[in-house]
N, CA, C and O atoms as a DFTB+ gen file, in Angstrom:
708 C
 N C O
     1  1      65.397     -49.839     -43.208
     2  2      65.290     -49.318     -44.646
     3  2      65.379     -48.024     -44.953
     4  3      64.876     -47.270     -44.120
     5  1      65.943     -47.458     -46.043
     6  2      66.055     -46.175     -46.487
     7  2      65.180     -45.638     -47.436
     8  3      64.413     -46.487     -47.890
     9  1      65.052     -44.620     -47.843
    10  2      63.969     -43.958     -48.774
    11  2      64.427     -44.227     -50.360
    12  3      63.665     -44.188     -51.327
    13  1      65.933     -44.522     -50.389
    14  2      66.357     -45.028     -51.545
    15  2      65.612     -45.928     -52.175
    16  3      65.157     -45.621     -53.277
    17  1      65.347     -47.150     -51.644
    18  2      64.817     -47.748     -51.952
    19  2      63.342     -47.828     -52.248
    20  3      62.840     -48.777     -52.851
    21  1      62.625     -46.717     -51.765
    22  2      60.951     -46.840     -52.432
    23  2      60.798     -46.135     -53.491
    24  3      61.457     -45.101     -53.591
    25  1      60.018     -46.469     -54.390
    26  2      59.842     -46.177     -55.608
    27  2      59.054     -44.584     -55.574
    28  3      59.310     -43.509     -56.116
    29  1      57.688     -45.192     -54.395
    30  2      56.762     -43.948     -54.210
    31  2      57.362     -43.040     -53.954
    32  3      57.249     -42.018     -54.630
    33  1      58.511     -43.148     -52.493
    34  2      58.909     -41.799     -52.334
    35  2      59.975     -40.785     -53.290
    36  3      60.001     -39.561     -53.415
    37  1      60.693     -41.700     -53.797
    38  2      61.565     -41.278     -55.401
    39  2      60.224     -40.625     -56.305
    40  3      60.447     -39.513     -56.783
    41  1      59.492     -40.943     -56.452
    42  2      58.189     -40.163     -57.325
    43  2      58.051     -38.610     -56.864
    44  3      58.151     -37.590     -57.545
    45  1      57.734     -38.808     -55.199
    46  2      57.389     -37.502     -54.793
    47  2      58.305     -36.885     -54.412
    48  3      57.856     -36.069     -53.608
    49  1      59.617     -36.748     -54.526
    50  2      60.683     -35.807     -54.635
    51  2      61.486     -36.316     -53.093
    52  3      62.545     -35.810     -52.723
    53  1      60.773     -37.364     -52.341
    54  2      61.467     -37.250     -50.924
    55  2      62.196     -38.855     -50.837
    56  3      62.154     -39.547     -49.819
    57  1      63.062     -39.389     -52.523
    58  2      64.051     -40.083     -52.002
    59  2      64.931     -40.123     -51.144
    60  3      65.302     -41.258     -50.846
    61  1      65.528     -39.076     -50.500
    62  2      66.511     -39.218     -49.933
    63  2      66.269     -39.110     -48.190
    64  3      67.118     -39.000     -47.306
    65  1      64.525     -39.200     -48.075
    66  2      64.257     -38.988     -46.798
    67  2      64.373     -40.166     -45.867
    68  3      64.335     -41.306     -46.330
    69  1      64.500     -39.965     -44.688
    70  2      64.663     -41.334     -43.749
    71  2      63.398     -41.606     -43.253
    72  3      62.887     -40.687     -42.613
    73  1      62.599     -42.885     -43.412
    74  2      61.387     -43.529     -42.894
    75  2      61.227     -43.322     -41.580
    76  3      60.145     -43.168     -41.013
    77  1      62.675     -43.313     -40.909
    78  2      62.528     -43.344     -39.442
    79  2      61.722     -42.042     -38.877
    80  3      61.088     -42.009     -37.822
    81  1      61.874     -41.061     -39.739
    82  2      61.423     -39.455     -39.288
    83  2      59.825     -39.664     -39.688
    84  3      58.950     -39.233     -38.937
    85  1      59.525     -40.317     -40.856
    86  2      58.224     -40.235     -41.319
    87  2      57.781     -41.054     -40.274
    88  3      56.861     -40.395     -39.789
    89  1      57.883     -42.152     -39.598
    90  2      57.453     -42.990     -38.452
    91  2      57.074     -42.106     -37.526
    92  3      56.049     -42.182     -36.849
    93  1      57.860     -41.294     -37.489
    94  2      57.932     -40.485     -35.775
    95  2      56.984     -39.225     -36.137
    96  3      56.308     -38.762     -35.217
    97  1      56.900     -38.673     -37.354
    98  2      55.815     -37.796     -37.768
    99  2      54.514     -38.213     -37.504
   100  3      53.689     -37.578     -36.846
   101  1      54.313     -39.534     -38.148
   102  2      53.080     -39.860     -38.262
   103  2      52.637     -40.676     -36.842
   104  3      51.438     -40.917     -36.703
   105  1      53.302     -40.976     -36.101
   106  2      52.942     -40.939     -34.559
   107  2      52.415     -40.011     -33.485
   108  3      51.539     -40.059     -32.622
   109  1      53.509     -38.972     -33.994
   110  2      53.029     -37.759     -33.417
   111  2      51.631     -36.967     -34.225
   112  3      50.879     -36.267     -33.547
   113  1      51.452     -37.113     -35.330
   114  2      50.130     -36.791     -35.907
   115  2      48.929     -37.803     -35.281
   116  3      47.775     -37.377     -35.225
   117  1      49.158     -38.744     -34.957
   118  2      47.826     -39.411     -34.133
   119  2      48.148     -39.209     -32.966
   120  3      47.114     -39.456     -32.346
   121  1      48.709     -38.995     -32.441
   122  2      48.542     -38.652     -30.935
   123  2      47.865     -37.286     -31.042
   124  3      47.053     -37.115     -30.132
   125  1      47.959     -36.366     -31.815
   126  2      47.447     -35.223     -31.885
   127  2      45.931     -35.217     -32.487
   128  3      45.038     -34.440     -32.147
   129  1      45.849     -36.149     -33.357
   130  2      44.465     -36.437     -33.730
   131  2      43.532     -37.264     -32.545
   132  3      42.306     -37.161     -32.571
   133  1      44.105     -37.947     -31.687
   134  2      43.230     -38.759     -30.221
   135  2      43.171     -37.037     -29.327
   136  3      42.056     -36.635     -28.993
   137  1      44.353     -36.200     -29.030
   138  2      43.922     -35.383     -28.402
   139  2      42.741     -34.432     -29.041
   140  3      41.843     -34.065     -28.283
   141  1      42.726     -34.085     -30.225
   142  2      41.483     -33.019     -30.980
   143  2      40.400     -34.045     -30.755
   144  3      39.346     -33.555     -30.350
   145  1      40.409     -35.346     -30.920
   146  2      39.139     -36.052     -30.710
   147  2      38.651     -35.818     -29.473
   148  3      37.488     -35.432     -29.356
   149  1      39.543     -36.033     -28.259
   150  2      38.980     -36.133     -27.024
   151  2      38.503     -34.563     -26.965
   152  3      37.321     -34.402     -26.660
   153  1      39.265     -33.416     -27.216
   154  2      38.634     -32.075     -27.061
   155  2      37.210     -31.649     -27.911
   156  3      36.355     -30.894     -27.449
   157  1      37.165     -32.097     -28.834
   158  2      35.798     -32.289     -29.534
   159  2      34.737     -33.218     -28.532
   160  3      33.785     -32.754     -27.904
   161  1      34.986     -34.036     -28.550
   162  2      33.473     -34.787     -27.783
   163  2      33.697     -33.926     -26.422
   164  3      32.728     -33.187     -26.252
   165  1      34.482     -33.819     -25.603
   166  2      34.526     -32.342     -24.537
   167  2      33.626     -31.450     -24.737
   168  3      32.696     -31.205     -23.969
   169  1      33.960     -30.664     -26.272
   170  2      33.407     -29.631     -26.230
   171  2      31.727     -29.868     -26.910
   172  3      31.023     -28.879     -27.113
   173  1      31.343     -30.948     -27.142
   174  2      30.078     -31.660     -27.777
   175  2      29.035     -31.638     -26.588
   176  3      27.957     -31.043     -26.571
   177  1      29.662     -32.508     -25.486
   178  2      29.027     -32.080     -24.007
   179  2      29.033     -30.949     -23.136
   180  3      28.289     -30.875     -22.158
   181  1      29.980     -29.927     -23.515
   182  2      29.401     -28.451     -22.759
   183  2      28.481     -28.164     -24.268
   184  3      27.379     -27.707     -23.964
   185  1      28.602     -28.273     -25.380
   186  2      27.347     -27.697     -26.125
   187  2      26.009     -28.268     -25.603
   188  3      24.974     -27.603     -25.638
   189  1      26.071     -29.552     -25.107
   190  2      24.748     -30.327     -24.950
   191  2      24.403     -29.925     -23.523
   192  3      23.257     -30.280     -23.250
   193  1      25.053     -29.269     -22.474
   194  2      24.678     -28.896     -21.342
   195  2      23.997     -27.238     -21.715
   196  3      22.867     -26.907     -21.355
   197  1      24.834     -26.434     -22.404
   198  2      24.503     -25.108     -22.918
   199  2      23.270     -25.110     -23.567
   200  3      22.438     -24.292     -23.176
   201  1      22.941     -25.982     -24.620
   202  2      21.293     -26.408     -24.622
   203  2      20.397     -26.920     -23.796
   204  3      19.231     -26.916     -24.191
   205  1      20.641     -27.378     -22.714
   206  2      19.651     -27.713     -21.822
   207  2      19.357     -26.627     -21.153
   208  3      18.183     -26.292     -20.995
   209  1      20.394     -25.912     -20.660
   210  2      20.211     -24.678     -19.804
   211  2      19.371     -23.686     -20.620
   212  3      18.332     -23.199     -20.176
   213  1      19.906     -23.390     -21.920
   214  2      19.225     -22.777     -22.648
   215  2      17.648     -22.917     -22.870
   216  3      16.845     -22.012     -23.098
   217  1      17.424     -24.237     -22.749
   218  2      15.958     -24.402     -23.404
   219  2      15.175     -24.390     -21.812
   220  3      14.029     -23.965     -21.669
   221  1      16.086     -24.978     -20.577
   222  2      15.340     -24.597     -19.353
   223  2      14.909     -22.981     -19.118
   224  3      13.762     -22.673     -18.794
   225  1      15.794     -22.165     -19.289
   226  2      15.814     -20.788     -19.528
   227  2      14.449     -20.335     -20.411
   228  3      13.373     -19.954     -19.950
   229  1      14.731     -20.453     -21.451
   230  2      13.679     -20.256     -22.406
   231  2      12.070     -20.583     -22.006
   232  3      11.068     -19.874     -22.106
   233  1      12.193     -21.506     -21.675
   234  2      10.565     -22.374     -21.468
   235  2       9.958     -22.098     -20.050
   236  3       8.739     -22.152     -19.886
   237  1      10.899     -21.774     -18.932
   238  2      10.172     -21.031     -17.506
   239  2       9.450     -22.010     -17.047
   240  3       9.470     -23.136     -17.545
   241  1       8.539     -21.580     -15.768
   242  2       7.832     -22.453     -15.103
   243  2       6.408     -22.571     -15.522
   244  3       5.737     -23.564     -15.242
   245  1       5.936     -21.530     -16.212
   246  2       4.561     -21.436     -17.058
   247  2       4.728     -21.958     -18.628
   248  3       3.848     -22.173     -19.461
   249  1       6.104     -22.077     -18.729
   250  2       5.870     -22.721     -20.439
   251  2       6.076     -21.104     -21.077
   252  3       5.914     -21.065     -22.297
   253  1       6.338     -20.057     -20.564
   254  2       6.327     -18.626     -21.087
   255  2       7.915     -18.435     -21.511
   256  3       8.899     -18.581     -20.787
   257  1       7.859     -18.060     -22.929
   258  2       9.079     -17.677     -23.282
   259  2       9.937     -16.480     -22.927
   260  3       9.468     -15.353     -22.764
   261  1      11.107     -16.761     -22.825
   262  2      11.775     -16.004     -22.246
   263  2      11.470     -14.238     -22.743
   264  3      11.322     -13.304     -21.955
   265  1      11.438     -14.162     -24.225
   266  2      11.323     -12.879     -24.746
   267  2       9.612     -12.544     -24.296
   268  3       9.333     -11.382     -24.590
   269  1       8.592     -13.203     -23.744
   270  2       7.523     -12.886     -23.469
   271  2       7.845     -12.071     -22.007
   272  3       7.804     -10.851     -21.849
   273  1       8.187     -13.126     -20.964
   274  2       8.879     -12.554     -19.919
   275  2       9.285     -11.445     -19.832
   276  3       8.657     -10.676     -19.103
   277  1      10.528     -10.942     -20.571
   278  2      11.295      -9.623     -20.825
   279  2      10.329      -8.705     -21.315
   280  3      10.234      -7.622     -20.737
   281  1       9.696      -8.924     -22.155
   282  2       8.536      -7.831     -22.433
   283  2       7.607      -7.374     -21.242
   284  3       7.586      -6.230     -20.789
   285  1       7.009      -8.201     -20.897
   286  2       6.307      -8.194     -19.195
   287  2       6.998      -7.487     -18.607
   288  3       6.555      -6.374     -18.324
   289  1       8.199      -7.818     -18.243
   290  2       9.333      -7.184     -17.224
   291  2       9.311      -5.489     -17.728
   292  3       8.861      -4.572     -17.041
   293  1       9.871      -5.365     -18.993
   294  2      10.028      -4.101     -19.453
   295  2       8.892      -3.347     -18.981
   296  3       9.077      -2.426     -18.185
   297  1       7.285      -3.758     -19.546
   298  2       6.226      -2.816     -19.464
   299  2       6.180      -2.375     -18.132
   300  3       5.904      -1.201     -17.887
   301  1       6.498      -3.451     -16.960
   302  2       5.849      -3.078     -15.453
   303  2       7.282      -2.181     -14.713
   304  3       7.297      -1.468     -13.710
   305  1       8.304      -2.523     -15.573
   306  2       8.976      -1.350     -15.040
   307  2       8.790       0.249     -15.572
   308  3       9.095       1.226     -14.889
   309  1       8.272       0.298     -16.821
   310  2       7.573       1.606     -17.095
   311  2       6.676       2.201     -16.385
   312  3       6.689       3.364     -15.982
   313  1       5.617       1.117     -16.178
   314  2       4.487       1.615     -15.365
   315  2       4.814       2.040     -13.828
   316  3       4.173       2.930     -13.268
   317  1       5.837       1.345     -13.215
   318  2       6.187       1.496     -11.961
   319  2       7.217       3.037     -12.013
   320  3       7.101       3.822     -11.072
   321  1       8.038       3.311     -12.987
   322  2       8.449       4.139     -13.174
   323  2       7.710       5.192     -12.992
   324  3       8.101       5.973     -12.124
   325  1       6.383       5.542     -13.775
   326  2       5.668       6.378     -13.737
   327  2       4.909       6.621     -12.774
   328  3       4.691       7.798     -12.485
   329  1       4.341       5.613     -12.067
   330  2       3.785       5.617     -10.687
   331  2       4.964       6.211      -9.603
   332  3       4.547       6.644      -8.528
   333  1       6.264       6.233      -9.843
   334  2       7.279       6.644      -9.232
   335  2       6.941       8.206      -9.263
   336  3       6.428       8.975      -8.450
   337  1       7.416       8.330     -10.465
   338  2       6.829      10.044     -10.756
   339  2       5.688      10.939     -10.536
   340  3       5.601      12.165     -10.469
   341  1       4.720       9.854     -10.428
   342  2       3.327      10.581      -9.717
   343  2       3.863      10.543      -8.536
   344  3       4.151      11.724      -8.346
   345  1       4.226       9.888      -7.507
   346  2       4.444      10.145      -6.224
   347  2       5.495      10.971      -5.760
   348  3       5.484      11.537      -4.667
   349  1       6.448      11.039      -6.640
   350  2       7.178      12.270      -6.241
   351  2       6.467      13.632      -6.364
   352  3       6.805      14.503      -5.563
   353  1       5.446      13.934      -7.354
   354  2       5.355      15.064      -7.269
   355  2       4.126      15.253      -6.165
   356  3       3.835      16.269      -5.534
   357  1       3.569      14.084      -6.142
   358  2       2.439      14.456      -4.932
   359  2       3.034      14.758      -3.459
   360  3       2.469      15.444      -2.607
   361  1       4.417      14.045      -3.310
   362  2       5.236      14.046      -2.097
   363  2       5.368      15.795      -2.019
   364  3       5.084      16.567      -1.103
   365  1       5.950      16.055      -3.463
   366  2       6.441      17.459      -3.255
   367  2       5.302      18.392      -2.896
   368  3       5.355      19.294      -2.060
   369  1       4.317      18.068      -3.607
   370  2       2.854      18.878      -3.356
   371  2       2.353      18.803      -1.880
   372  3       1.953      19.875      -1.427
   373  1       2.306      17.702      -1.040
   374  2       2.503      18.001       0.085
   375  2       3.126      18.307       1.345
   376  3       2.725      18.565       2.479
   377  1       4.610      18.154       0.581
   378  2       5.842      18.792       1.688
   379  2       5.383      20.381       1.679
   380  3       5.463      21.070       2.696
   381  1       4.864      20.913       0.340
   382  2       4.612      22.225       0.421
   383  2       3.682      22.646       1.389
   384  3       3.833      23.479       2.283
   385  1       2.589      21.889       1.065
   386  2       1.360      22.227       2.088
   387  2       1.491      22.005       3.414
   388  3       0.786      22.667       4.175
   389  1       2.349      21.103       3.907
   390  2       3.033      20.950       4.888
   391  2       3.554      22.206       5.573
   392  3       3.142      22.862       6.530
   393  1       4.678      22.326       4.698
   394  2       5.904      23.331       5.365
   395  2       4.610      25.063       5.612
   396  3       4.843      25.880       6.503
   397  1       3.549      25.201       4.750
   398  2       2.629      26.172       4.901
   399  2       1.782      26.033       6.161
   400  3       1.273      27.029       6.675
   401  1       1.631      24.855       6.646
   402  2       0.546      24.770       7.312
   403  2       0.724      25.002       8.753
   404  3       1.888      24.907       9.142
   405  1      -0.316      25.330       9.775
   406  2       0.020      25.479      11.076
   407  2       0.325      24.282      11.735
   408  3      -0.453      23.334      11.840
   409  1       1.647      24.344      12.248
   410  2       1.964      23.042      12.721
   411  2       2.987      23.613      14.071
   412  3       3.952      22.874      14.261
   413  1       2.930      24.340      14.637
   414  2       3.521      24.661      16.100
   415  2       2.568      25.413      16.942
   416  3       2.028      26.338      16.335
   417  1       2.246      25.279      18.064
   418  2       1.272      25.830      18.772
   419  2       1.634      25.969      20.319
   420  3       2.232      25.202      21.073
   421  1       1.094      27.147      20.512
   422  2       1.620      27.670      22.113
   423  2       0.094      28.018      22.588
   424  3      -0.649      28.758      21.944
   425  1      -0.273      27.353      23.851
   426  2      -1.055      27.949      24.444
   427  2      -1.325      28.119      25.938
   428  3      -1.371      27.150      26.695
   429  1      -1.490      29.293      26.312
   430  2      -1.159      30.032      27.773
   431  2      -2.725      30.291      27.950
   432  3      -3.549      30.776      27.174
   433  1      -2.850      29.744      29.379
   434  2      -4.191      29.990      29.725
   435  2      -3.864      30.902      31.535
   436  3      -3.175      30.492      32.469
   437  1      -4.565      32.012      31.439
   438  2      -4.526      33.021      32.862
   439  2      -5.454      33.758      33.106
   440  3      -6.437      33.769      32.365
   441  1      -5.360      34.604      34.276
   442  2      -6.349      34.951      34.799
   443  2      -5.949      36.909      34.195
   444  3      -4.992      37.656      34.399
   445  1      -7.240      37.060      33.436
   446  2      -6.509      38.653      33.017
   447  2      -6.862      39.673      34.134
   448  3      -6.362      40.798      34.163
   449  1      -7.786      39.199      35.086
   450  2      -8.223      40.141      36.029
   451  2      -8.009      39.063      37.329
   452  3      -8.444      37.912      37.347
   453  1      -7.270      39.688      38.358
   454  2      -6.603      38.761      39.268
   455  2      -8.075      38.185      40.297
   456  3      -8.274      37.094      40.832
   457  1      -8.857      39.358      40.267
   458  2     -10.168      38.627      40.926
   459  2     -11.313      37.718      40.458
   460  3     -12.306      37.395      41.111
   461  1     -10.940      37.313      39.011
   462  2     -11.880      36.323      38.665
   463  2     -11.549      35.070      38.792
   464  3     -12.534      34.452      39.196
   465  1     -10.486      34.271      38.621
   466  2     -10.363      33.010      38.878
   467  2     -10.737      32.122      37.662
   468  3     -11.185      32.535      36.593
   469  1     -10.460      30.724      38.028
   470  2     -10.638      29.892      36.867
   471  2      -9.886      29.870      35.184
   472  3     -10.267      29.201      34.223
   473  1      -8.877      30.709      35.242
   474  2      -8.373      31.049      34.309
   475  2      -8.888      31.215      32.773
   476  3      -8.326      30.673      31.821
   477  1      -9.746      31.834      32.698
   478  2     -10.762      32.059      31.628
   479  2     -10.283      32.403      30.187
   480  3     -10.694      32.076      29.074
   481  1      -9.089      33.316      30.698
   482  2      -8.818      33.757      29.663
   483  2      -7.396      33.148      28.886
   484  3      -6.644      32.500      29.613
   485  1      -7.031      33.315      27.553
   486  2      -5.995      32.315      27.198
   487  2      -5.302      33.360      25.632
   488  3      -5.797      34.331      25.059
   489  1      -3.972      32.580      25.371
   490  2      -3.379      33.288      24.374
   491  2      -2.891      32.130      23.489
   492  3      -2.109      31.367      24.056
   493  1      -3.206      31.840      22.176
   494  2      -3.249      30.670      21.323
   495  2      -2.382      31.447      20.180
   496  3      -2.822      32.417      19.562
   497  1      -1.036      30.862      19.980
   498  2      -0.478      31.039      18.420
   499  2      -0.225      29.682      17.916
   500  3       0.115      28.625      18.449
   501  1      -0.496      30.044      16.741
   502  2      -0.561      28.908      15.868
   503  2       0.803      29.270      14.677
   504  3       0.723      30.341      14.076
   505  1       1.890      28.433      14.419
   506  2       2.463      29.219      13.328
   507  2       2.913      27.880      12.210
   508  3       2.650      26.712      12.498
   509  1       3.413      28.157      11.300
   510  2       4.011      27.401      10.072
   511  2       5.604      27.028      10.577
   512  3       6.292      27.504      11.480
   513  1       5.871      25.922       9.541
   514  2       7.540      25.598       9.714
   515  2       8.281      27.141       9.782
   516  3       9.280      27.258      10.491
   517  1       7.769      28.304       9.034
   518  2       8.678      28.956       8.794
   519  2       8.481      30.321      10.048
   520  3       9.170      31.330       9.901
   521  1       7.603      30.231      11.111
   522  2       7.322      30.781      11.860
   523  2       6.681      31.949      11.731
   524  3       6.934      32.947      12.405
   525  1       5.773      31.865      10.807
   526  2       4.603      32.931      10.539
   527  2       3.612      32.229      10.751
   528  3       3.447      31.032      10.517
   529  1       2.604      33.339      11.420
   530  2       0.886      32.744      11.921
   531  2       0.484      33.975      12.360
   532  3       0.573      35.022      11.718
   533  1      -0.077      33.802      13.754
   534  2      -0.898      34.667      14.422
   535  2      -0.929      34.447      15.882
   536  3      -1.114      33.277      16.217
   537  1      -0.845      34.976      16.453
   538  2      -1.750      35.006      18.041
   539  2      -3.016      35.459      18.061
   540  3      -3.435      36.440      17.448
   541  1      -3.840      34.488      19.019
   542  2      -5.428      35.206      19.205
   543  2      -5.217      35.436      20.919
   544  3      -4.542      34.707      21.646
   545  1      -5.840      36.422      21.258
   546  2      -5.656      36.411      22.464
   547  2      -6.856      37.000      23.124
   548  3      -7.059      38.212      23.064
   549  1      -7.714      36.131      23.796
   550  2      -8.963      36.050      24.584
   551  2      -8.882      36.447      25.780
   552  3      -8.132      35.920      26.601
   553  1      -9.782      37.603      26.074
   554  2      -9.321      38.239      27.467
   555  2     -11.181      38.239      28.042
   556  3     -12.105      38.952      27.650
   557  1     -11.166      37.117      29.106
   558  2     -12.639      37.244      29.886
   559  2     -12.416      37.987      31.125
   560  3     -11.379      37.934      31.785
   561  1     -13.429      38.666      31.395
   562  2     -13.892      39.432      32.291
   563  2     -15.300      39.533      32.811
   564  3     -16.178      38.917      32.206
   565  1     -15.589      40.214      33.821
   566  2     -16.900      40.048      34.532
   567  2     -17.984      40.965      33.650
   568  3     -19.144      41.046      34.052
   569  1     -17.504      41.748      32.266
   570  2     -18.365      42.271      31.547
   571  2     -18.583      41.880      30.309
   572  3     -19.405      42.342      29.517
   573  1     -17.752      40.930      30.138
   574  2     -17.567      39.916      28.774
   575  2     -16.362      39.321      28.264
   576  3     -15.366      39.237      28.982
   577  1     -16.370      39.012      27.393
   578  2     -15.335      38.122      26.404
   579  2     -14.495      39.007      25.380
   580  3     -15.245      39.395      24.484
   581  1     -13.572      39.324      25.264
   582  2     -12.792      40.090      24.305
   583  2     -11.643      39.359      23.243
   584  3     -10.588      38.941      23.720
   585  1     -11.862      39.265      22.106
   586  2     -10.931      38.362      21.562
   587  2      -9.888      39.444      20.554
   588  3     -10.603      40.146      19.839
   589  1      -8.387      39.715      20.356
   590  2      -7.513      40.567      19.660
   591  2      -6.569      39.466      19.000
   592  3      -6.147      38.454      19.560
   593  1      -6.353      39.835      17.824
   594  2      -5.392      38.922      17.227
   595  2      -4.209      39.644      16.517
   596  3      -4.439      40.807      16.188
   597  1      -3.116      39.193      16.263
   598  2      -2.079      39.793      16.142
   599  2      -1.157      39.136      14.888
   600  3      -1.359      37.930      14.749
   601  1      -0.688      39.419      14.437
   602  2       0.374      38.752      12.847
   603  2       1.694      38.346      13.307
   604  3       2.229      39.066      14.150
   605  1       2.292      37.339      12.903
   606  2       3.404      37.263      13.178
   607  2       4.207      36.591      12.050
   608  3       3.981      35.442      11.668
   609  1       5.035      37.289      11.614
   610  2       5.962      36.961      10.448
   611  2       7.511      36.678      11.060
   612  3       8.055      37.480      11.819
   613  1       8.062      35.575      10.671
   614  2       9.289      35.341      11.079
   615  2       9.605      35.140      12.375
   616  3      10.757      35.366      12.746
   617  1       8.314      34.535      13.561
   618  2       8.487      34.797      14.948
   619  2       8.803      36.199      15.446
   620  3       9.224      36.300      16.599
   621  1       8.655      37.233      14.745
   622  2       8.242      38.561      15.203
   623  2       7.070      38.946      14.983
   624  3       6.447      38.501      14.019
   625  1       6.482      39.945      15.920
   626  2       5.078      40.747      15.388
   627  2       5.129      42.196      15.225
   628  3       6.102      42.842      15.615
   629  1       4.228      42.668      14.724
   630  2       4.508      44.636      14.088
   631  2       3.989      45.071      15.998
   632  3       4.465      46.029      16.608
   633  1       3.095      44.221      16.504
   634  2       2.359      45.088      17.694
   635  2       3.214      44.526      18.765
   636  3       3.582      43.353      18.698
   637  1       3.614      45.446      19.938
   638  2       4.362      44.301      21.105
   639  2       3.564      43.641      21.798
   640  3       2.465      44.090      22.121
   641  1       3.922      42.662      22.081
   642  2       3.273      41.604      23.059
   643  2       3.367      41.244      24.668
   644  3       4.364      41.033      25.359
   645  1       2.098      41.248      24.980
   646  2       2.028      41.171      26.622
   647  2       2.908      39.771      27.000
   648  3       3.270      38.999      26.112
   649  1       3.149      39.587      28.167
   650  2       3.575      38.585      28.867
   651  2       3.084      37.243      28.699
   652  3       3.772      36.304      29.099
   653  1       1.885      37.034      28.111
   654  2       1.348      35.594      28.363
   655  2       1.394      35.282      26.776
   656  3       1.257      34.168      26.271
   657  1       1.629      36.563      26.063
   658  2       1.648      36.267      24.019
   659  2       3.255      36.266      24.047
   660  3       3.741      35.772      23.029
   661  1       3.928      36.595      24.745
   662  2       5.421      36.324      24.965
   663  2       5.624      34.736      25.200
   664  3       6.385      34.115      24.457
   665  1       4.998      34.160      26.141
   666  2       4.925      32.837      26.590
   667  2       4.615      32.136      25.569
   668  3       5.375      31.255      25.168
   669  1       3.497      32.395      24.998
   670  2       2.465      31.360      24.418
   671  2       3.753      31.212      23.010
   672  3       4.156      30.131      22.581
   673  1       4.094      32.251      22.624
   674  2       5.283      32.422      20.992
   675  2       6.196      31.686      21.537
   676  3       6.535      30.683      20.908
   677  1       6.878      31.987      22.914
   678  2       8.503      30.922      22.902
   679  2       7.763      29.478      22.844
   680  3       8.410      28.509      22.447
   681  1       6.459      29.337      23.226
   682  2       6.114      27.638      23.622
   683  2       6.141      27.155      22.184
   684  3       6.642      26.130      21.723
   685  1       5.452      28.182      21.561
   686  2       5.270      27.139      20.069
   687  2       6.083      27.483      19.329
   688  3       5.891      27.067      18.186
   689  1       7.313      28.336      19.523
   690  2       8.836      27.945      18.782
   691  2       9.705      27.339      19.456
   692  3      10.839      27.277      18.982
   693  1       9.488      26.864      20.450
   694  2      10.034      25.912      20.918
   695  2      11.170      26.629      21.759
   696  3      12.182      25.974      22.006
   697  1      11.070      27.886      22.200
   698  2      12.667      28.338      22.927
   699  2      11.861      28.853      24.067
   700  3      10.643      28.971      24.206
   701  1      12.894      29.137      24.866
   702  2      12.546      29.585      26.126
   703  2      12.580      31.319      26.086
   704  3      13.316      32.082      25.460
   705  1      11.562      31.552      26.941
   706  2      11.394      33.071      26.909
   707  2      12.418      33.965      27.409
   708  3      12.247      35.184      27.367
């Protein structure tokens, strides 16, 4: 059957149109509608799954909202940052104090006078990290005990050192004499 016999097609201006092409067009459109319906159903299932996940995320274990949880975490993060900054300042202060504290020690006991025995005389060296400090030399004799101190700057003293003082200084600095 051709389009020439159709009154409706003549009225809409498609009188010369073959109905076979129209039938193919209708079948293609129906197939497209079925495909689109399947895609819409799949999208609806995906949306249901996303809603379920979103609801589970927003509720949490104790029914806290996600917003409350994020707010808590932000406040906690800020307080932790403040604590970290305080700890950094404390560590820097401690490092400064440790650097200037006496941490290297050298001690040599000796007999100042060969006849005394017992090694009652001693040299004590106390140095900081930069090898600044002092030597205390205590000399014991039959007549009494005498103490002397000498200042050390950068591992060197202003006054010459005796044998035991040099040995104690080398011990404190961790070097050989």
